[in-house]
C-alpha positions as semicolon CSV with decimal commas, in nm:
position;residue;x (nm);y (nm);z (nm)
1;A;0,000;0,000;0,000
2;A;0,294;0,233;0,058
3;L;0,472;0,173;-0,273
4;T;0,614;0,470;-0,461
5;P;0,806;0,460;-0,791
6;E;1,129;0,543;-0,607
7;A;1,096;0,228;-0,396
8;I;1,083;0,000;-0,703
9;P;1,402;-0,108;-0,886
10;G;1,438;0,038;-1,234
11;P;1,528;-0,153;-1,550
12;D;1,903;-0,104;-1,496
13;A;1,904;-0,184;-1,124
14;P;2,145;-0,457;-1,003
15;G;1,994;-0,802;-0,969
16;K;2,045;-0,792;-0,591
17;D;1,809;-0,492;-0,573
18;V;1,541;-0,683;-0,762
19;L;1,583;-0,982;-0,529
20;W;1,564;-0,757;-0,223
21;F;1,247;-0,589;-0,351
22;A;1,089;-0,928;-0,426
23;A;1,160;-1,048;-0,073
24;L;0,988;-0,748;0,090
25;M;0,650;-0,919;0,061
26;N;0,602;-1,239;0,258
27;G;0,414;-1,427;-0,012
28;Y;0,365;-1,733;0,208
29;N;0,162;-1,530;0,456
30;A;-0,029;-1,364;0,172
31;V;-0,156;-1,698;0,039
32;G;-0,231;-1,851;0,378
33;G;0,104;-2,016;0,442
34;K;0,086;-2,278;0,164
35;A;0,383;-2,276;-0,070
36;S;0,182;-2,475;-0,326
37;D;-0,065;-2,187;-0,361
38;L;0,210;-1,967;-0,501
39;G;0,196;-2,183;-0,813
40;R;-0,143;-2,039;-0,909
41;Y;0,017;-1,698;-0,961
42;V;0,295;-1,848;-1,171
43;Q;0,042;-2,020;-1,399
44;R;-0,141;-1,693;-1,455
45;F;0,187;-1,517;-1,533
46;E;0,289;-1,783;-1,781
47;S;-0,045;-1,745;-1,959
48;D;0,028;-1,370;-1,996
49;A;-0,279;-1,289;-1,783
50;Y;-0,126;-0,969;-1,647
51;E;-0,450;-0,774;-1,667
52;D;-0,622;-1,018;-1,433
53;L;-0,360;-0,968;-1,163
54;S;-0,392;-0,695;-0,902
55;L;-0,089;-0,505;-0,776
56;D;-0,081;-0,730;-0,469
57;D;-0,106;-1,038;-0,695
58;L;0,194;-0,917;-0,893
59;R;0,399;-0,876;-0,577
60;I;0,307;-1,229;-0,465
61;L;0,408;-1,356;-0,808
62;L;0,739;-1,171;-0,783
63;F;0,800;-1,329;-0,442
64;A;0,719;-1,674;-0,589
65;R;0,978;-1,633;-0,865
66;Q;1,235;-1,512;-0,612
67;R;1,178;-1,822;-0,400
68;A;1,202;-2,044;-0,709
69;R;1,535;-1,888;-0,797
70;Y;1,658;-1,939;-0,441
71;H;1,559;-2,306;-0,435
72;Q;1,710;-2,353;-0,780
73;G;2,043;-2,254;-0,628
74;G;2,129;-1,980;-0,874
75;V;2,225;-2,013;-1,238
76;Y;2,465;-2,252;-1,412
77;P;2,763;-2,073;-1,574
78;G;2,682;-1,974;-1,929
79;E;2,307;-2,033;-1,886
80;P;2,059;-1,743;-1,914
81;D;1,904;-1,636;-1,584
82;T;1,546;-1,685;-1,699
83;L;1,396;-1,633;-1,355
84;M;1,571;-1,298;-1,318
85;I;1,443;-1,199;-1,662
86;E;1,090;-1,286;-1,547
87;M;1,138;-1,096;-1,222
88;R;1,252;-0,785;-1,407
89;A;0,943;-0,804;-1,629
90;I;0,714;-0,834;-1,326
91;T;0,895;-0,551;-1,147
92;A;0,857;-0,330;-1,455
93;E;0,482;-0,396;-1,460
94;I;0,455;-0,312;-1,089
95;R;0,646;0,012;-1,148
96;R;0,426;0,102;-1,447
97;R;0,109;0,061;-1,242
98;V;0,241;0,256;-0,944
99;E;0,351;0,543;-1,170
100;A;0,014;0,544;-1,345
101;R;-0,190;0,575;-1,026
102;G;-0,009;0,891;-0,905
103;P;-0,049;1,026;-0,551
104;G;-0,315;0,834;-0,364
105;I;-0,450;0,668;-0,054
106;G;-0,413;0,303;0,042
107;V;-0,585;0,100;0,313
108;W;-0,400;-0,170;0,506
109;Q;-0,493;-0,382;0,806
110;G;-0,219;-0,468;1,052
111;D;0,039;-0,338;1,297
112;I;0,144;0,015;1,204
113;T;0,477;-0,025;1,386
114;T;0,593;-0,278;1,125
115;L;0,555;-0,048;0,823
116;D;0,867;0,057;0,635
117;V;0,756;0,408;0,539
118;D;0,901;0,758;0,572
119;A;0,675;0,830;0,870
120;I;0,407;0,668;1,079
121;V;0,164;0,888;1,268
122;N;0,116;0,834;1,639
123;A;-0,226;0,882;1,798
124;A;-0,074;1,083;2,081
125;N;-0,205;1,280;2,376
126;Q;-0,114;1,640;2,455
127;T;0,175;1,549;2,687
128;L;0,352;1,336;2,420
129;A;0,472;1,122;2,710
130;G;0,329;0,796;2,579
131;G;0,006;0,619;2,663
132;G;-0,200;0,315;2,575
133;G;-0,325;0,170;2,247
134;V;-0,139;0,276;1,933
135;D;0,057;0,535;2,131
136;G;0,195;0,274;2,370
137;A;0,267;0,026;2,090
138;I;0,468;0,284;1,895
139;H;0,669;0,385;2,201
140;R;0,746;0,022;2,285
141;A;0,856;-0,057;1,930
142;A;1,064;0,260;1,895
143;G;1,244;0,217;2,227
144;P;1,310;0,464;2,509
145;D;1,479;0,720;2,285
146;L;1,139;0,811;2,141
147;K;1,001;0,919;2,477
148;A;1,318;1,116;2,548
149;A;1,284;1,295;2,214
150;C;0,918;1,375;2,286
151;L;0,992;1,510;2,633
152;A;1,263;1,730;2,482
153;L;1,000;1,913;2,275
154;P;0,898;2,247;2,430
155;E;0,569;2,281;2,618
156;V;0,323;2,535;2,476
157;R;0,161;2,548;2,819
158;P;0,204;2,336;3,132
159;A;0,189;1,961;3,046
160;V;0,098;2,037;2,681
161;R;0,364;1,980;2,415
162;C;0,112;1,946;2,134
163;P;-0,240;2,091;2,150
164;T;-0,543;1,910;2,013
165;G;-0,543;1,928;1,634
166;G;-0,168;1,980;1,623
167;A;0,127;1,761;1,523
168;R;0,496;1,727;1,609
169;I;0,773;1,518;1,452
170;T;1,060;1,308;1,589
171;D;1,292;1,041;1,458
172;G;1,162;0,682;1,444
173;F;1,457;0,532;1,635
174;Q;1,411;0,150;1,641
175;L;1,104;0,155;1,413
176;P;1,128;0,064;1,043
177;A;0,975;0,410;0,979
178;R;1,230;0,690;0,963
179;H;1,009;0,936;1,151
180;V;0,713;0,949;1,387
181;I;0,460;1,229;1,352
182;H;0,274;1,272;1,679
183;A;-0,081;1,396;1,616
184;V;-0,336;1,478;1,885
185;G;-0,696;1,414;1,785
186;P;-0,999;1,531;1,983
187;V;-1,189;1,343;2,251
188;W;-1,544;1,276;2,131
189;H;-1,809;1,481;2,313
190;G;-2,104;1,404;2,089
191;G;-1,990;1,632;1,809
192;E;-2,072;1,949;2,000
193;E;-1,716;2,074;2,060
194;N;-1,572;2,112;1,708
195;E;-1,447;1,754;1,707
196;R;-1,470;1,720;1,329
197;E;-1,267;2,035;1,266
198;L;-1,005;1,935;1,524
199;L;-0,971;1,585;1,380
200;A;-0,930;1,724;1,028
201;A;-0,665;1,964;1,163
202;A;-0,471;1,675;1,316
203;Y;-0,456;1,501;0,976
204;H;-0,382;1,824;0,787
205;N;-0,105;1,936;1,023
206;S;0,054;1,589;1,007
207;L;0,058;1,608;0,627
208;D;0,204;1,960;0,643
209;L;0,490;1,827;0,855
210;A;0,545;1,546;0,604
211;L;0,565;1,803;0,326
212;Q;0,810;2,020;0,521
213;H;1,039;1,721;0,572
214;S;1,005;1,586;0,214
215;L;0,840;1,261;0,324
216;A;0,684;1,063;0,039
217;T;0,506;0,786;0,232
218;V;0,302;0,836;0,550
219;A;0,089;0,587;0,745
220;F;-0,194;0,697;0,974
221;P;-0,379;0,499;1,240
222;A;-0,746;0,582;1,296
223;L;-0,690;0,896;1,503
224;S;-0,926;0,953;1,799
225;T;-1,118;0,625;1,754
226;G;-0,971;0,435;2,050
227;A;-0,988;0,573;2,402
228;F;-1,098;0,910;2,260
229;A;-1,421;0,739;2,140
230;Y;-1,469;0,913;1,804
231;P;-1,723;0,708;1,599
232;P;-1,513;0,495;1,362
233;F;-1,710;0,547;1,040
234;D;-1,729;0,925;1,093
235;A;-1,358;0,934;1,173
236;A;-1,282;0,737;0,854
237;A;-1,476;0,994;0,651
238;V;-1,274;1,280;0,800
239;A;-0,948;1,096;0,733
240;V;-1,025;1,019;0,368
241;E;-1,168;1,364;0,291
242;T;-0,879;1,550;0,452
243;V;-0,603;1,341;0,298
244;A;-0,764;1,341;-0,049
245;A;-0,810;1,720;-0,043
246;F;-0,450;1,771;0,067
247;Q;-0,315;1,549;-0,211
248;R;-0,532;1,720;-0,473
249;E;-0,396;2,058;-0,370
250;R;-0,029;1,968;-0,313
251;A;0,014;1,642;-0,514
252;Q;0,199;1,509;-0,208
253;P;0,270;1,293;-0,015
254;E;0,297;1,035;-0,291
255;R;0,132;0,766;-0,083
256;V;-0,075;0,782;0,234
257;V;-0,170;0,456;0,403
258;L;-0,471;0,447;0,635
259;V;-0,404;0,163;0,876
260;A;-0,693;-0,037;1,022
261;F;-0,647;-0,224;1,347
262;D;-0,908;-0,490;1,264
263;A;-1,131;-0,614;0,981
264;E;-1,424;-0,395;1,084
265;A;-1,213;-0,079;1,073
266;E;-1,069;-0,182;0,735
267;K;-1,420;-0,234;0,600
268;A;-1,523;0,114;0,712
269;L;-1,218;0,277;0,554
270;R;-1,263;0,096;0,223
271;R;-1,631;0,185;0,211
272;V;-1,558;0,553;0,269
273;L;-1,275;0,548;0,014
274;R;-1,500;0,393;-0,252
275;R;-1,759;0,667;-0,196
276;A;-1,493;0,937;-0,220
277;R;-1,381;0,807;-0,560
């Protein structure tokens, strides 16, 4: 979901870069853990059924060819590396599709702390001292240096380093993400205290920070929907509308990933995204 053209090896890239890119997706997990199921993607590739394959399908196929090359033990001297030729063709098709879609929004279900993106957004509180839920998970994964960096940020008033609707940025430390953007969404009070405007501001200010730091890929959790009790479907609508409007105006970041904690949240995000398109 966070792919950008820059993350995909070009036609003249070394073979090791193509192999590394192919291994980024765990194809075994994607097909339910059965190595035999990878063969279905290979059959479709060999029948030139590219158009029937989604972008995710193509990445699973690329992973399958990488594993085949690994198990084959490389290439005999003087023999053509047919699997590498296939992998370059698949990689080129992935790159073509990613370039064609332009800046956009993706939806992904899983653990935001595992994403290899320029920045993940933390659903923080005003103290930026850590907390529960996504906030606690990000701090645990990043290590103690993240809390130290947060506490080093100046207070705008006693015990407030980031007001509601605002955002601050730190390094990612032990996370795969290079940065963490700490955004403070509103607590839900029935919609009577400008919650919608404050939630939109938290998304917008996070994206502004990403732009200021030249970040191409950003992943957001569902801000305010946990302990802050914002209704999930309404929060998804704010997220999609705000991010889409920002990308239309600035054509950046190249890719924003809205991360769902569970299947129900993913369903809500995809439904809102379909309506927006």
